[in-house]
C-alpha positions in Angstrom: -133.6 -133.8 -102.8 -134.0 -135.2 -99.5 -133.5 -133.3 -96.3 -130.5 -131.4 -95.8 -127.6 -132.6 -93.7 -127.2 -130.5 -90.5 -123.5 -131.5 -91.3 -123.2 -129.7 -94.7 -124.0 -126.2 -93.0 -122.0 -123.7 -92.7 -120.2 -124.2 -95.9 -118.2 -122.0 -98.0 -118.4 -120.7 -101.1 -115.9 -120.1 -104.1 -116.6 -117.9 -107.6 -113.7 -117.3 -109.9 -114.4 -113.0 -109.5 -116.1 -112.6 -106.2 -114.2 -113.4 -102.5 -115.8 -116.8 -100.6 -118.5 -116.9 -98.8 -120.0 -118.9 -96.1 -123.9 -120.1 -96.2 -125.7 -121.7 -93.7 -128.6 -123.0 -95.4 -129.4 -124.3 -99.0 -131.7 -121.6 -99.2 -128.4 -119.0 -98.9 -127.2 -121.2 -101.7 -129.2 -121.1 -103.9 -129.9 -117.3 -103.1 -126.2 -116.8 -104.2 -127.5 -117.7 -108.1 -125.1 -119.0 -110.6 -121.2 -119.0 -110.8 -120.7 -120.4 -107.3 -118.8 -123.4 -106.9 -118.4 -125.5 -103.3 -114.8 -126.1 -105.3 -112.1 -123.3 -105.5 -112.5 -122.6 -109.4 -109.1 -123.5 -111.3 -108.1 -120.2 -112.2 -109.3 -119.1 -116.4 -107.0 -120.7 -118.9 -105.4 -117.5 -120.8 -106.3 -116.9 -124.8 -104.3 -118.5 -126.9 -101.7 -116.2 -128.0 -102.3 -114.7 -131.3 -100.3 -116.0 -134.2 -99.2 -113.2 -135.6 -96.5 -111.6 -134.1 -94.8 -108.0 -134.9 -91.8 -108.1 -137.1 -88.4 -107.2 -134.8 -87.1 -103.6 -135.2 -83.8 -103.3 -136.7 -81.1 -101.8 -134.4 -79.1 -99.9 -135.7 -75.3 -101.3 -134.7 -73.4 -99.3 -132.1 -70.4 -97.3 -133.7 -67.1 -98.8 -132.8 -64.7 -96.7 -131.5 -62.2 -95.3 -133.8 -58.7 -97.5 -132.9 -55.9 -94.9 -132.1 -52.7 -95.5 -134.1 -50.3 -98.0 -131.7 -46.9 -96.2 -131.0 -44.5 -98.4 -132.2 -42.2 -99.6 -129.3 -38.6 -98.5 -130.2 -36.4 -101.7 -130.1 -34.8 -101.5 -126.4 -30.6 -102.0 -126.3 -29.9 -105.2 -125.0 -28.2 -103.5 -122.2 -31.4 -102.2 -120.4 -33.6 -104.2 -118.6 -37.0 -104.7 -119.5 -39.4 -103.2 -117.2 -43.1 -104.7 -117.4 -45.6 -102.0 -117.2 -47.7 -100.7 -113.9 -51.8 -101.7 -114.6 -53.4 -98.2 -113.6 -55.0 -98.1 -109.7 -58.5 -96.1 -108.5 -56.7 -96.9 -105.2 -54.8 -93.4 -104.3 -51.2 -93.8 -103.3 -48.8 -92.7 -100.7 -45.9 -90.3 -102.2 -42.7 -91.3 -101.3 -41.3 -90.5 -98.4 -44.6 -90.0 -97.0 -45.7 -92.5 -94.0 -49.6 -93.6 -94.4 -51.6 -92.8 -91.2 -53.1 -95.4 -89.9 
């Protein structure tokens, strides 16, 4: 190589496993040794996945809750109106005859 261009230094050098370094001359660059590059290195490719896959462990089947026998509904008389069943609510209810405090 001929005479180094003064515009080439200072320069950043990069290594795969070390932090970047700034060098100020060709001698400093040569002193770093192998593994240093003027461009940012690409990440190392991940090792190829092995073709062996462990067999999945058998999971025990979840136990189903015992079914409660359904209560036999007694036929309502034709005269009585059919009331819909109320859903259970987690909200507290105000007892009849009391007012809610606002």
